[in-house]
C-alpha positions in Angstrom: -9.7 5.6 15.8 -9.7 2.9 13.1 -10.1 0.1 15.6 -13.1 1.8 17.2 -14.8 2.5 13.9 -13.4 0.3 11.1 -15.9 1.8 8.6 -14.0 5.1 9.0 -11.1 3.6 7.0 -13.4 2.5 4.2 -15.1 5.9 4.0 -11.8 7.8 3.9 -10.5 5.5 1.2 -13.6 6.1 -0.9 -13.2 9.9 -0.6 -9.6 9.9 -1.8 -9.2 10.6 -5.6 -5.7 10.2 -6.9 -5.6 9.7 -10.6 -6.4 6.1 -11.6 -5.8 4.7 -8.1 -8.4 2.2 -7.1 -9.0 0.4 -3.8 -9.6 -3.2 -4.6 -10.2 -4.6 -1.1 -9.6 -3.9 2.6 -9.2 -6.4 5.3 -8.9 -6.3 9.1 -6.1 -8.7 10.0 -4.3 -10.3 12.9 -0.6 -9.9 13.4 1.8 -7.0 13.0 -0.7 -4.8 11.1 -4.3 -3.9 11.9 -5.6 -3.4 8.3 -4.5 -4.3 4.8 -5.8 -2.5 1.8 -5.1 -3.8 -1.7 -4.8 -0.8 -4.0 -4.1 -0.6 -7.7 -2.2 2.4 -8.9 -0.6 3.3 -12.2 2.8 4.0 -10.6 4.6 4.3 -7.2 4.1 8.1 -7.1 0.3 7.7 -7.3 0.2 5.2 -4.5 2.5 7.4 -2.4 0.1 10.3 -2.8 -2.8 8.0 -1.9 -1.0 6.6 1.1 -0.1 10.0 2.4 -3.7 11.2 2.1 -5.1 8.1 3.7 -2.6 8.4 6.6 -3.5 12.0 7.2 -7.2 11.8 6.8 -7.7 8.5 8.7 -5.1 9.1 11.3 -3.1 5.9 10.4 0.5 5.1 10.0 0.8 3.6 6.5 3.3 1.1 5.1 3.3 0.8 1.3 4.5 -2.4 -0.1 4.6 -2.8 -3.9 3.5 -6.3 -5.0 4.3 -8.3 -8.1 2.2 -11.2 -9.3 4.2 -14.4 -8.7 3.8 -15.5 -12.4 5.8 -12.5 -13.5 8.8 -13.8 -11.5 9.1 -17.0 -13.5 11.8 -17.3 -16.1 10.7 -15.5 -19.2 8.3 -13.3 -17.2 8.2 -9.6 -18.2 9.9 -8.3 -15.0 13.6 -7.6 -14.3 14.2 -8.3 -10.6 17.0 -5.7 -10.6 14.4 -3.0 -11.6 12.1 -4.2 -8.8 14.9 -3.9 -6.2 15.8 -0.4 -7.5 12.2 0.6 -7.3 11.8 -0.7 -3.7 15.0 1.1 -2.6 13.8 4.4 -4.2 10.3 4.0 -2.6 11.6 3.4 1.0 14.9 5.0 0.9 16.7 1.9 2.0 15.0 -1.1 0.4 13.1 -2.0 3.6 9.4 -1.5 4.1 8.4 0.6 7.1 5.3 -0.3 9.2 3.5 0.2 12.4 2.9 -2.7 14.8 -0.7 -3.4 15.8 -1.9 -1.7 19.0 
């Protein structure tokens, strides 16, 4: 459905309202995935709700991958890598991101 009408994904994203979640950009890509949406959310629970709604409404399989700006990984940055690892394990159940290969 999304490959036949890529605008469908954009329209569905625009219709989803989950707190302060905001779609920053959406790209059609080559490789393992068909589309990548960059979404800003206040927490992992908000993006999980957004992803679930997007998957159901657009008929897509969604892989959610939290991202951290590289600058925050530098020594003295304000992120503890152990906290990030724990967060990723909690979000995916095993620390690995799930995804759907491109059709």
